[in-house]
N, C-alpha and C positions, 0 to 999 in steps of 0.2 A: 379290818380283815387281817388275819394273821398271815405272815409271809409263808412261802413254801418251805423255807428253812425252819421256821417255827413248827410247821406241821410235821416235818420229818423228825425234828427233835422230840415232839410229843409222841410220835410213833415209836421212837426208841425208848419211851417210858421215862423221859426226863423233862423237867422244867429247867430252863437255863436263864440265869440272871447275869446282867452285865452292868458295870458302872456306866453312868451317862456319858462319859467322855474319857479321853486318855488319862492315865493315872499321873500322880505327881512325881513319880520316880522313873527316870529313863531306864529302859531295859526290864521293867517289871509290869506284867499284865495279870489281871485278876478276873475270875469268873466264878459264879456260884452254880451249883447243881443240886437239884432236889429230885429224888426218886419218887415218881408218882404212881408206880405200879402197885397192884393189889398184893403181890407176893414177891418172892425173890427175883432179883435181876442179875444178869450176867452178860458179859460181852468182851470183845477184844479191845485191847489198847495198843494202838500202833505208835511206832517211834515218831518223835518230832524234835526239831532242833532247839530244844530248850531244856534247862534243868527244871524239874517239876516238884513243887511243894504242895501237898494236899493235906488240908486240915479237916478231918471228919469230926462232926459234933452232933449233939442230939442223941436220940435213943436208938438210932439204927446201927447196923453193923456193916463193915467194909473189909474185904480182904482182896489183895492183889497178888497174883502169881506171876513172877517174872519169867523171862525166856529160859532160865535155867531150872525152873520148877520150884524156886524158893518162894515161900509165902510171907507176906507182910500184912499184919492186921492193923486197921485204924489209920491214923495219920502217918504220912511217910514223905520221904524225899527220894527222888529218882534222878540219877545222873543222866548224861546224854546216852540213853539206851539206843542200841541199834538192832534189837530183836523184839518181836511181838510179845506182848504180855496179855494177861486177862484179868478181869475183875468180876467179883460177885458180891452181892450184898442184899440188904433188905432195909427199907425205910432210910436210905442213905441221904444225908445232907452233908455237903462238904463245900469248902472254898478251895479252889485250885489257883495256885500262883505259878505262872511260867516265867522263869528267869533267864534272861540272856546270860550265857556263860561269862560274859564280861563283868557282870555285877554279882555273880553267884558267891564269890569269896567274901565280898562285903556283906551280903545279906545273910549267908549261912554260917560264915566263919570257917568254911572249908573250901578248897578249890574243887572245881568239877572233877579234876583228875584224881582227887582223893576218894571220890565216890565210886570210881572204877565202873561206871555205867550200871551200878547196882541200885537196889531199893533198900533204904535203911529207915528205921523208925525215926520220926521227927524228934522224939524225946532224946534219942542218942545224939542228935545234932544241936538242939536248942535247950536241952535240959529242962529246968522248971518253967522256962518261958513257953514251952510247948503246951503244958497243962494250962497255963494262964491264958493263952490265946484261945484255946478250945473253950474254956469257961466263958470268956468274953463273947465269943461268937455265938455260943449256945444261949446266952442271956440276952442277946440283941433281938429286937422285934421286927427288923426288916433287913433286906439285903443291903440297902443303902447304908444302914448303920454298920453292918458287918464290913462292907467295903471300906468305910471310913476308918474303922478300927484297924483293919489289916494294913491299909496304906500308911497310916501313922506309924505303926510298928516297923514296917519295912523301910520307910523313909529314914527313921532314926538309925537303923542298922546300916543302911547304905551310906549315910553321911559320915559314919565313924569307922567303917570297914576299910581294909586295904584294897587299892585298885590293882588291876592287872597292868602290865606294861602298855603304854599308849600304842606301841607298834602292834601288839597283839590285838588290842581293841580295834584298831583301824583295820587289821586284816579280817577279823570276824565281821565287822560291819560291812566290808566290801563283799564278803562271801554271802551274807544275808541279803544285801541289796541286789545282788546279781542272781539271786535264787540258785546259788551254787555253780554258776557258769563261769566264774573267773578262773584263770589259770594260776597255779601256785607260783610259777616263775614270775608272773606279773605282780603278784602280791609282794613277793620278796623285794623286787625292784622298787615298788611303790613305797615300802616302809624303810628301805635303805639297809636291809639285812641280806645276808647270804641265804640261799635256800635251806642250807643245813641249820643255820641259826633260827630261822623262822620255824622250821619243822620242830626243833627242840623246844623253843620257848612257847610256841603255840600249844604243843602237845602237853607240856607240863602245867600250863595254866588253864587251858580250855578243856582238856580231858580226851581229846581226839586229835590225831594229826590233821593238818589242813585239808588234805585231799579227802579223807574220810568225812570230815566235817562238811565239806562242800557237797559230797554225795548225799549226806543226810538232809541238808537244806534243800537240795534239788528234789529229793524224794518227797519231802514234806510239801513242797509247792505242787508237784505233779499229782500227788494222791488226792489233794483237795480239789484240784481241777477235775479229776475223774469223778469225784463225789457229787459235783454239781452238774454232771451229765455230759461233759466234753468227751469226745471220742479219743480212744488211746492213740490213734495215728496222729491226730492234731497235737495232743499233749506231748507225745514223744518228740515231734518236730520242733515245737515251740519251747520245750523245757530243757533242751540241750542234750537229748539222747541221740545216739547214732541212728537208731531206727526203733520201730515198735517192739522188736524182739529184745532190744537193750532195756527198754522200759519194763517189759514183762519180767526179765531176769532180775532187775533191781527191786521191783515190787515184791516178787516172791522171796528174795533174799531178806528183805526187811520185815515182811509180814507172814511169810509161809503160805500165802494164798495168792490167787491170780488177780490182776487188775480189775476184772469184771466182778469178782467176789468182793474185793475191797470197796469198790464204788457202790455196791448194793447194801453195805452195812449201815443201818440207821444211826448207829452211834457216831459214825463219821460226820453225818449231817449235824448232829448236836454239837460235836466238837467244832465243826466249821462255823456254826452260829456263834459259839462262845468267843471265838478268837478272830472273827471277821472285823474289818474296819468299822469304826463306830459310826452310828447313824440311827440304828434301831436297837432299843433295849427293852427288856421285859423284866420288871422287878415287882416286888410285892406291892 
């Protein structure tokens, strides 16, 4: 029997594929999406605490519109966006990679801060390698083969790319592990830096100042709890918000809609299935 999450994903018009276990490279997560609708699909894309790389392949079409109204067709890279975006397409097949900002520079060759929270064509970041990976993914006969191809390519890049400062990596990991509830003053003390130095180095390498990054991580945690049916009062209390009104304001700021509207979006269920802890996978 398919899980409720799989049923919600199907209702959103998508089949979701996941690797059978954690990937070989820390900070890199992969999922596959296939549009199963009879016609065009569209929907919102909400912010999440990762740099996103999407490789679209096959015969379909994909266009994403960012919070500023700019359009990006086909494969793209998105920085740590803090505003809602939208997508539309037809017969879409794509592989999505979510990168911890700690490994983004190594994988992409650019710091998250250089992306300025925008969406750019993958070809502009990877050059000819972008066309090569699209061709390889399109020629593969299963999701497992596609995952293996992608993981091998990403592992090579990560092994040779430049790392971020270990203090910055530690600060990000603490923010992520605490779901955005750690205080910035505590982070600075833990890594042995002044608050000013942490703010400067973190912002230049991660792409957001620490407090904004923590807010994005907290939002990402809260919104997925809303999507699985938890009440906003409980989510607000347990996710570190002052009260339910605080949660409401934050969700509206990131998505431009209310928590109740966000929780009802079928795409969020598909998104939650793709990036949930491993245990259940659905592949070709």
